[in-house]
C-alpha positions, -999 to 999 in steps of 0.1 A, spaced: 0 0 0 10 36 -5 21 60 22 -6 86 29 13 115 14 28 96 -16 19 105 -52 6 69 -56 -18 73 -27 -30 107 -39 -36 93 -74 -55 63 -60 -75 85 -37 -86 108 -66 -95 78 -87 -116 65 -59 -134 99 -56 -141 99 -93 -154 63 -93 -176 67 -63 -193 100 -74 -197 89 -110 -224 64 -100 -261 73 -95 -259 66 -58 -227 86 -56 -244 116 -72 -273 112 -48 -248 113 -19 -230 143 -34 -263 162 -38 -269 156 -1 -234 167 9 -239 199 -11 -273 205 3 -261 199 39 -231 222 33 -255 250 21 -234 251 -11 -261 270 -30 -275 291 -2 -265 326 9 -266 339 45 -266 374 58 -257 364 93 -219 367 98 -216 338 122 -237 315 100 -218 327 69 -184 317 85 -198 283 96 -214 277 62 -182 287 44 -163 259 61 -189 234 52 -190 247 16 -152 245 13 -153 208 23 -181 201 -1 -164 217 -30 -131 200 -21 -150 167 -27 -164 181 -60 -129 190 -71 -113 157 -61 -141 138 -78 -137 159 -110 -175 165 -112 -183 182 -145 -198 217 -143 -230 206 -160 -236 181 -132 -230 208 -105 -254 231 -123 -280 203 -125 -276 197 -88 -280 234 -81 -312 236 -101 -326 206 -83 -316 221 -50 -336 253 -58 -365 233 -71 -367 213 -39 -367 245 -17 
């Protein structure tokens, strides 16, 4: 197995993200992560904004690692607003 910081480990981890979130179930989980993180919500409360920004950062880190195409993110955003 690879060391946690090795290039091999990082490459394998990114591939795992891509494979997991490419499936229908993975996309469903990603939609929930983005929703829970408030990825498509705005807040005027400073404390809530700081808290939400941390959650958003983690959610979008997952999006980046999984190489989720922009059209899928846009679709998830539209669905998020439709559910609201």
